[in-house]
N, C-alpha and C positions, 0 to 999 in steps of 0.2 A: 504493499499500499504506500510506496514512496512516489512522490510526485516531483520531477525536476522544475516544474512551473506552476508552484500553487496559485490558486486563485484568491485574491484578498478578500476578506469577509464582507467588506463594504461593497465590493463588486457582486458578489454573490446575493447580498440583500437587494441590491439594485435590480439584479437579474430576476429575483424573486418578485419583486415589485413591479416588474415590466417597465423599469425606468431607464434601461439601456437603449441607446440606439440599435437599430437593427443589426448592423453588421458586428458590433461588439456583442450583442444578445446571441447572435449565431455563433460567434467564436467560443463563447462560454459554453453553449450548448454542445457544441462539437467536443470541447475538451472534457465536459461532463460525461458524456457517452463512453469515454475512454478511461477516466480516472475515478476509481472508486474512492480514493482519498478525499478528492474535491467534492464527490457526491455526498460522502459522509458529512464534510463541513457545511454542505448546502444544507442537509437535513437539521444540522445543529442551529444553523441561522433560521431556518423555518421555525423550529421548536422555539427559539428564543423570541422571535417576532411574535409568534402566536401567544406566548406567555406574557408579553409587555401588552399586546393587545387586550388579553383577558384582564389584566390589572387594570388597564385605561377603561375598559368597559365597567369594571367593577367599581370604578371612582376612587381606586386605592392610591393613584400617583398625583403628585403635585407636578402640573405641567400645563402648557398653553396648547389650547385645543382649538378647532375650527367650528364654525358655524354648521358646517356638513356633519361633523362628528355629533354635535348636539342633536342635530335633526335625526340622524340614525338613531341615537339613543333614545329618543322620544318615541320613534316609530317602533322601537323594540319593546316598548312599553315601561321603560325606566324613568323614574320620577327625576325631574332635574329641577334643582331649587337654584334660582338666580338671583343674584344682588348687583346693583349697578349704582355704586355712589358717584356722585359727581366729582370731578377733578378738584381736590383740595378739601373735599367734604367726607363725610362718613355715613354710615348706615347701621342700623340695628338689625342683627341677624341671628339665626338659630338654624337648626336641622331637626327633623323628625326620624323616627325609625323607619318610615317609609321613603325618605329621600334615598336615591341611589347616586346621584352626581350633585357636587357643589360648586357652583360657578360664580366667580367675580368678573363682571364686565367693566373693564378699566379704559373709559373713553379718553382718548388723547389725540393730539395733532402729530401723527406720526410721519408726515410728509417730509421727505429729505433725510430721514433718519437711516444711517447706514448700519448702525448696530445699536439695538435696544437690549438692555438687561432688565429683568424684574428682580426687585429686591423684595424680601419679606422680612418685616422688622417687627420687634416687640413694641409694646405700648409706649416706651420711651424713645422710640426711633433707632434703636440698636439693631444693627442688620444681623438676622438669624440665618439666612439663607439667600443666595443669589443664583438665579437662573440666568446664565449669561448668553448673550446672542440668540435671543429667542425668535423664532419665525415671525416675520412682520410683513405682510402683504403690502405692495405699493398701493396707496390710496385709502388703506384701511383707517377706520376712525376708532377702533378700539382694539384692545387685547382680551381674549377670552381665557381666563386663568381657572384652571381646575384645581380646587384644593382637595386634598384627600378627605374623602367622606368619612373613612375609618377613623382618622385623627380627629376630624371636627365633632363626630358623634361621642367619642370619648373625652373631648377637651373641656376643661372647666369654663366658667365664664371668664372671658378675656378679651382683650383688644390686640388686633393684628393691623398693622400699617403695610400696605404694598406701595412700592414706588417704581414707576418706570423712569428709566434714565436712559439717555442717548449719549453718544460720544462724538466729539468735534474732531476736526482732523489732527488736532495735536494729541488727542487721546483724553482730553478732559470731559468730565461727566456734566451733562446737562438735564435738570429734572424736568420730565415731560409731564408728570402728574403723581400726586400723592392721594391715597385712598385709605380710610380708617373703615375697618370692619369690627364693630362691637358685638362679639358673640356673646349671647345668653345661653347657657346650658339649659336643654329643655328634657333631656333624657335621665332617667334614674341610673343609678350605678356608681361605681367608683370616680371620683372626681366631681360627683354632683354637688358636694358639700355645700 
């Protein structure tokens, strides 16, 4: 099962997602027909992609999603809870046992932004997590952030601040928007104190 020219995992993922140009896809397919090692790696990539997809569908990941993702989730019968605080403002929020996906819609002027990071901060503004270089579509007027529903259901009453920052040519950060989520615990159990 040795391979003198193994295919990179990213190329295998693009092949699986049909994101390669036809000539490159044909070359990968031809290689896979003769290479058991790369075929096994492709199966690993597929399993990983399916695992991530399942976690995303279950609302367990903190990530940026698309409106198409939300539409599919709703069509599958998943209950989506969405909050959209205004830039510089806040919103009172909670989750229930029936909620499957928790969304924060962050409105901002994203025009001209080459790179945008999403920073998740505590109630004092201390950065706890940064999602660097999030996908931003040209002309988009908001970022759709999925908070982990598993985390939100177990979280005590707290405040989370989300910040969208862009970078200028010199690498300096520029604030695009700050959004405060005042979470109120509504589910019983540990942390409900």
